[in-house]
Every structure is written in structure tokens, then in C-alpha cells.
C-alpha positions, -999 to +999 in steps of 0.1 A: +421+333+346+455+319+351+477+303+324+492+270+336+489+256+362+459+277+376+466+270+410+498+281+430+524+258+447+510+264+484+472+259+477+461+217+477+453+201+450+422+185+452+427+145+454+404+140+425+425+165+403+460+142+414+438+111+403+431+119+370+462+135+366+481+105+371+456+087+347+457+111+317+485+138+327+497+171+341+493+204+323+513+206+293+518+219+254+524+189+241+492+194+214+493+159+215+477+130+240+466+140+267+466+167+301+449+171+331+440+212+338+422+225+374+413+260+381+388+282+406+372+303+383+352+332+385+312+327+390+304+347+363+333+330+338+317+310+314+331+273+317+336+274+272+361+303+278+375+285+300+377+252+281+385+270+251+418+289+267+429+256+280+429+237+243+449+267+232+472+268+259+476+227+254+478+227+213+511+254+220+528+271+192+508+249+170+480+274+174+495+301+156+514+279+134+482+263+121+461+293+124+430+295+149+401+288+121+423+251+115+424+247+158+386+258+158+367+247+130+357+216+147+353+230+178+315+224+192+297+212+222+292+178+216+269+176+251+262+197+277+250+175+313+216+188+323+206+200+350+195+172+375+207+140+352+223+116+364+261+117+368+277+092+349+301+105+331+313+072+314+280+067+299+277+101+291+308+093+270+300+062+254+267+077+242+283+109+221+264+115+190+292+121+171+306+087+158+346+099+155+342+114+192+323+082+206+355+066+189+381+091+203+362+084+241+364+054+236+399+055+231+400+078+261+385+053+290+394+020+270+430+021+261+449+043+286+473+026+312+454+010+341+417+017+324+394+008+354+414+039+375+413+062+350+375+053+348+373+057+385+393+090+384+366+102+354+338+094+379+357+108+411+363+146+393+330+144+373+303+125+390+306+142+421+270+160+434+293+190+435+298+188+400+267+220+383+281+224+351+297+192+327+301+200+293+321+178+265+334+196+235+352+178+198+381+195+193+414+187+164+431+207+134+401+201+108+424+174+094+442+146+110+442+154+147+406+149+169+399+153+203+375+157+231+377+182+259+353+172+293+348+205+313+329+206+348+324+231+375+316+224+413+293+249+424+303+255+460+340+265+448+333+274+410+367+253+405+366+237+369+387+209+362+398+199+324+408+169+303+416+178+272+424+145+247+440+149+214+448+121+194+461+115+150 
């Protein structure tokens, strides 16, 4: 697994990645706000472990400062798309079972600049029939910061895309 930009400069990223980055931001270690990560994964790689690696990278130096226990305390899978289920990321985010995560998802969907374009980018990235694995995780620092991480993988290429949204 790569650490940051997942794709070397000579490899083109798919349009759905570019659109999602335009709406939510490129890979970063901002530890706040949102960022998109894209990475071809080995077929045997676990999506959750790759998602955790992106989360840790995004939090950056604050991971060590506050300790892994703080950042992993709230971590849990909130949703996993069932095989054969409808691909409807906007509805899936709005229906998260945790109240705080549902509020965070509402901000992600509705309070971003050009919300309609951002939602279209989400649909392009996560609702394509090629997406065969999708999970949404709850994250935060065990205190003031709350967020979600959306992780999806495409079967043919094993490419994974991660959207992290963390706010206080």
C-alpha cells in the first residue's frame, strides 16, 4: 500500500476521482475537513485496513499526539452495502444508524459548496456497478471531533477510493 497519493504522476486517475477531489479535496494531512484518497489495492487487501491507513495519514501528527486509543475509540463500521443491494450512496449516508454520524453525513451532503455537484461526484464514485464493496465508518478523537469515512472498491481494478470527513 502506498502512503499518500496512491497513484504515481504518470498514471491517470479516473474522472470520478477527480470530480470527488474537486468537491471534497485532494489527499492531505489536514486532520480536519475532508479529503479524498485513491489507491489500487491488491486483490487480497482488506478494505477496512486500507481505510484505517488513510485515516491515520489524514490525522497526521495528531495521531501520535493524542494517541491511537483516542482516534480508534469511536472507530466502527456503521454500514456495509450488501451484495446485490441498490447502489444509492446519498440515501445510504442519510440513513446511517448513528445519530451523530447521520448529522455529519448531512453536512457532507448538504453544506459543501455546490452540493448538487458534490452529490453527483459521490454517486459517480460510489454508485457505479463496478463498485462491489462499500463500507462507511465512524471516526473521531473520542472528544470534540466527529466524522465518517466512506470506502469503496471496484472489482475489476481493485481500485479503492476513500472519502474522509472530520469536523469538530
